[in-house]
FIMARPA-113832 format. One record per residue: residue in one letter; x, y, z of N, C-alpha, C, O in turn. Coordinates in steps of 0.1 Angstrom, whole numbers, padded with zeros to 4 digits, always signed. Each point is the difference from the previous one (the first is absolute). Example, Ala and Ser with C-alpha at 12.3 -4.5 7.8 and 13.67 -1.06 7.14 Angstrom:
# residues 2
a+0132-0057+0078-0009+0012+0000+0009+0012+0000+0010+0000+0007s-0014+0011-0014+0009+0011+0000-0008+0011+0008+0005+0011+0001
# end
This chain:
# residues 112
m-0745+0045+0646-0002-0005-0013-0014-0007-0001-0003-0008+0008t-0004+0012-0018-0014-0005-0002+0001-0010-0011+0007+0001-0009t-0016-0011+0011-0001-0010-0011-0014+0001-0006-0010+0002+0008k+0009-0004-0020-0013+0000-0007-0006-0013+0000+0007-0011-0001k-0020+0010+0004-0007-0012+0000-0003-0004-0015-0006+0009-0007a+0010-0020+0003-0003-0004-0014-0015-0003-0002-0006-0006+0009p+0001+0010-0020-0014-0003-0003-0002-0015-0002+0009-0007-0003k-0021+0002+0005-0003-0014-0002+0004-0003-0014-0004+0007-0010k+0012-0017+0008+0005-0003-0013-0011-0003-0010+0000+0005-0011s-0010-0014+0015-0010-0004-0010-0009+0012-0004-0003+0001-0012q+0000+0008+0021-0009+0011-0004+0008+0012-0006-0004+0005-0010g+0015-0001+0017+0008+0011-0004+0005-0001-0014-0001+0009-0008r+0008-0021+0005+0005-0002-0013-0010-0001-0011+0001+0006-0011s-0012-0013+0014-0011-0001-0009-0006+0013-0005-0002+0002-0012k-0001+0006+0022-0006+0014-0003+0010+0008-0007-0004+0007-0010k+0017-0007+0013+0010+0008-0007+0002-0005-0014+0001+0008-0009a-0001-0021+0007+0001-0005-0013-0012+0003-0009+0002+0004-0011k-0014-0005+0016-0012+0004-0007+0001+0015-0004-0004+0003-0011a+0007+0005+0020+0001+0015-0002+0010+0003-0011-0002+0008-0009f+0014-0015+0010+0010+0001-0010-0005-0004-0014+0003+0007-0010l-0009-0018+0010-0005-0005-0013-0011+0009-0006+0000+0003-0012d-0009+0002+0020-0010+0009-0005+0006+0013-0006-0004+0004-0010e+0015+0001+0017+0006+0012-0005+0008-0003-0013+0000+0008-0009l+0007-0020+0009+0008-0004-0012-0008-0002-0012+0004+0005-0011i-0015-0011+0012-0008-0004-0012-0011+0011-0003-0007-0001-0010a+0005+0010+0019-0009+0011-0002-0014-0004-0002-0008+0007-0007e+0004-0019+0012-0013-0005-0001-0003-0009+0013+0010-0005+0005p-0022+0004-0001-0002-0009+0012+0005-0014-0002-0001-0005-0011f+0006-0001+0021+0004-0013+0000-0012-0010+0001-0006+0000+0011t+0003-0007-0021-0012-0008+0000+0004-0015-0001+0011-0003-0002l-0021-0005+0004+0002-0015-0002+0005-0003-0014+0008-0008-0003g-0015+0015-0007+0004-0002-0014+0014+0004-0003+0007-0008-0007l-0003+0019+0013+0014+0004-0002+0010-0010+0007+0010-0003-0005l-0014-0002+0016+0009-0010+0007+0001-0012-0008+0011-0005-0002l-0022+0000-0004+0000-0012-0008+0009+0002-0012+0008-0008-0004r-0010+0020-0003+0008+0003-0011+0015+0000+0003+0008-0005-0008s-0005+0012+0019+0014+0001+0004+0006-0014+0003+0011-0003-0005l-0018-0005+0011+0005-0014+0003+0001-0008-0013+0010-0007-0002r-0019+0009-0007+0000-0008-0013+0013+0005-0008+0007-0008-0005l-0005+0021+0005+0011+0005-0008+0013-0004+0007+0010-0003-0007a-0009+0004+0020+0012-0004+0008+0004-0014-0003+0011-0004+0000e-0021-0005-0001+0002-0014-0002+0001-0003-0015+0002-0012-0004e-0003+0022-0005+0001-0001-0014-0009-0011-0006+0004-0008-0008e-0016+0009+0013-0011-0009-0006-0009+0007-0009-0003+0012+0002t-0002-0019-0011-0011+0006-0009-0013+0001+0007-0001-0006+0011l-0008+0013-0017-0014+0000+0006-0005-0014+0001-0007-0003+0010e+0009-0005-0020-0006-0013+0000+0006-0009+0011-0007-0007+0007e+0020+0008-0005+0007-0008+0010-0005+0004+0014-0003-0008+0008f+0003+0021-0006-0003+0005+0014-0015-0003+0003-0004-0003+0011a-0005+0005-0021-0014-0002+0001-0002-0015+0004-0009-0003+0008g+0017-0006-0015-0002-0014+0003+0003-0003+0015-0006-0009+0006r+0016+0016+0000+0004-0002+0014-0012+0004+0009-0001-0005+0011l-0006+0015-0016-0011+0006+0008-0013-0007-0003-0011+0002+0007a+0011-0011-0017-0012-0007-0004-0011+0009-0005-0012-0002+0002i+0016+0012-0010-0009+0009-0007+0004+0001-0014+0011-0004-0004s-0019+0011-0004+0003+0002-0014+0010+0011-0002+0001+0009+0009r+0006-0009-0020+0009+0011-0004-0007+0014+0000+0005+0009+0006s-0017-0009-0012-0008+0012-0001-0004+0005+0014-0001+0012+0002h-0003-0021+0007-0004+0004+0013+0012+0006+0008-0002+0010+0006l+0014-0016-0008+0012+0005+0007+0003+0014-0006+0003+0010+0008l-0004-0008-0021+0002+0013-0006-0010+0011+0005+0004+0011+0003d-0016-0015-0001-0010+0009+0005+0003+0004+0015-0002+0011+0004i+0007-0021+0003+0004+0003+0014+0012+0010+0000+0000+0010+0008e+0010-0013-0015+0012+0008-0001-0003+0014-0004+0005+0010+0005k-0015-0008-0015-0003+0013-0005-0011+0007+0009-0003+0012-0003g-0001-0018+0014-0010+0006+0009-0014+0000-0005-0009+0006+0005r+0006-0014-0016-0013-0001-0005-0009-0010+0008-0012+0001-0001k+0018-0010+0008-0007-0010+0008+0005+0000+0014+0012+0002+0002a-0021-0003+0008+0004-0001+0014+0001-0015+0004-0005-0009-0007v+0012+0007+0018+0002-0013+0005-0005-0001+0014+0002+0010+0008s-0010-0020-0005-0006-0002+0013+0012-0003+0010+0010-0005-0004p-0012+0008+0017+0010-0004+0010+0003-0014+0000+0011-0005+0002a-0022-0004-0004+0002-0014+0000+0009-0005-0012+0009-0008+0002r-0011+0014-0013+0008-0003-0012+0014+0005+0001+0009-0006-0004a-0008+0018+0011+0014+0006+0002+0008-0010+0009+0012-0002-0002s-0019-0003+0012+0007-0010+0009+0005-0012-0008+0010-0005+0003q-0019+0000-0012+0004-0011-0008+0012+0003-0009+0009-0008-0002f-0009+0020-0004+0011+0004-0008+0013+0000+0008+0010-0004-0005a-0011+0010+0017+0012+0001+0008+0006-0014+0003+0012-0003-0001e-0021-0006+0004+0004-0014+0003+0006-0007-0012+0010-0006+0001a-0016+0008-0013+0005-0006-0012+0014+0006-0004+0008-0008-0005l-0005+0020+0009+0012+0006-0003+0010+0000+0011+0012+0004-0002g-0016-0009+0014+0009-0001+0011+0003+0013+0006+0011+0003+0005h-0021+0006-0004+0002+0014+0005-0009+0002+0012-0008-0009+0003s+0009+0021+0003-0008+0004+0012-0015+0001-0003-0004+0008-0008k-0004-0016+0015-0014+0001-0002-0005+0014+0005-0008+0006-0006k+0014-0001+0017-0003+0012+0006+0001+0012-0010-0009+0007-0002q+0020-0007-0005+0002+0011-0010-0010-0001-0012-0005+0010-0004f+0003-0022-0001-0009-0002-0011-0014+0004+0004-0007+0007-0008v+0002-0012+0020-0013+0003+0004-0002+0015+0003-0010+0006-0004e+0020+0001+0010-0001+0014+0002-0001+0008-0012-0009+0009-0001l+0017-0013-0009-0001+0007-0013-0013-0002-0007-0006+0009-0006a+0000-0021+0007-0013-0003-0006-0011+0008+0006-0008+0006-0007i+0008-0005+0020-0010+0008+0007+0002+0015-0003-0010+0007-0002q+0022-0003+0002+0003+0014-0003-0004+0004-0014-0006+0010-0002d+0008-0019-0007-0005+0002-0014-0015+0001+0000-0006+0009-0007l-0001-0017+0014-0015+0000+0000-0005+0013+0006-0009+0006-0005l+0015-0002+0016-0004+0013+0006+0002+0012-0009-0008+0009-0001e+0020-0009-0006+0003+0011-0009-0010+0001-0011-0004+0010-0005r+0000-0022+0000-0010+0000-0011-0013+0006+0004-0007+0006-0008e+0004-0008+0021-0013+0005+0005+0002+0015+0005-0010+0006+0005g+0022-0001-0005+0002+0014+0005+0000+0001+0015-0002+0011+0005v+0005-0022+0002+0001+0001+0014+0014+0003+0004+0009-0008-0003p-0007+0019+0010+0014+0004+0004+0005-0009+0012-0008-0005+0007g+0021+0004-0006+0006-0007+0011+0010-0010-0004+0002-0002-0012k+0005-0003+0022+0011-0010-0003-0005-0013+0007-0005+0001+0011v+0008-0012-0017-0004-0013+0005+0012-0007+0006+0011+0000-0005s-0014-0006+0016+0009-0009+0007-0007-0012+0006-0010+0002+0007v+0014-0014-0010-0007-0012+0005+0010-0009+0006+0012+0000-0003d-0017-0009+0011+0007-0011+0005-0006-0013-0006-0011-0003+0001v+0020-0004-0008-0004-0012-0006+0005-0012+0007+0012-0001+0003a-0021-0008+0001+0005-0012+0008+0007-0010-0009+0004-0011+0004
# end
């Protein structure tokens, strides 16, 4: 009898979840999409959610719609303000910046 070795939980689940979401929503999973999803899940208005992030309603809308990019430092601040993973927010921010510049590849970072 053989036993399968389980993938690392943190990496295996995260990659599978991201791939599932990309397929489900038929568009790349961006930081803006993550923020929008969190805002809707928490049933907050643009104004309420923007207040938690210490940005304007219009700036949040521009981020959600992909019209504005977020720096890795700002993404880290957003994650902290919302009580979420800095790693995920920073990775998405960098991935968004690379895609805007047409640089292919996948981003993975370690955040202290």
